[in-house]
N, C-alpha and C positions, 0 to 999 in steps of 0.2 A: 687474141693478141699474144704475142710472146712474152710481153712484159707483166701481165696480170698476175703470174705466179710470183712476182716480187713484192706484190702489195700485202700488208698484214691485213687478212681477211678472217674474220671471226664471225659465226653464225650463232644466234641465240633465238632458239624456238620455243623459249619457254613462254606461257601465256601471260596476259596483262593481269595485273592484280585487279581484285574489285575496285571499282572507283577511278581506276587509272585510265586517262584518256588516251587512246591508241592514235587518234589524229593529231593530238599536240605533240606527242612523242615524235611521230614521222615528221611533222612540220619543222621540228627544231633541228632534225638531222638532214633534211634536203631543202630547208628554206623556201625561197620563192617559186621553185618547181611545183610544189604542192598547192592545189587551189585553196584559197583563203578559206578558213573554217569558222570565221566569226564575222558579224554584221560589219559592213553593209553587204558583204559578198555572200555569206551563207545562204540567203533565199535563192540566189541565182542557181547554186549548186544543189542544194537540198541533200538527199540521200545520195552519197557518191556511189553507191552500189545500184541504184535505180535505173530504170530503162531511160528515164529523163536525163540522167548524168551520161549514160552510154551515147545517147543521141547527141548530146552537148559536145561531148569529147569526139565523136565521129565526124560531126557536121561542121564544127566550129573550132575544134582544138586540134590537137596533133595528128588526127586522122584526116583532117580535112583534105590534104593534098592527095589522099589515096582513094578517094570516092570514085566509084564507078557507077554508071547509069547502065542498067540491064533491063531486059524484057523477060518476064516469066509468066507464062499462061496468059499471055496477052496484056498484061499489066507491068507498068513502069516499077521496077526496084531499085534502091541503091544498095551498094556492097562497099564495105571497107574489109579488104582481104589481107590478113597477116598470117596465115596459116604457114607460109614459107618460112617464117622465122622459127617454127617448130623443129627444124633440122639444127638449130644452134645448140651447142652444149650448154647446160647448167650444172651449178654445183649440186652435190647432193643434199636432198631435203627440198629442193625447190621444184615447182612444176614447170614444165616446158612453156616456152613462149607460143604465142600465135593463136588466132581464131579468126573466122570469117563471120563479120556480122552483116545482117541483110535488114533493111528498112523499107516500108512502103513509101508512097509518094508524099504522106503527110510526116515522114520520118518517125513513124512508130516501129519499134523493133518488131520484126517478123520472126527471126531466129538467129540463132549463133551456132556455127558448126566448128 
């Protein structure tokens, strides 16, 4: 976007202090966009870095509109492909966007490419 350079952007990659809650920090900055991390919603998400959270995000969350049904080796698999986003530029210090996630018929994670 031609106007992004006009925004005040600062990056702080320093680690969180012992006992500091990274989830609470992020939640205060992005508000309702971040999944709730306190009851009664916490049991639904559990560990946000788990296979279960990835499945929930891809099947019921922001990835749901990108689900593809495929056949691999005679079995049905589901894919959410976002590797095309890897071509987008990112600021120094950030990883590139995109990955393709593959799931079996029971929505267990098979692989991420």
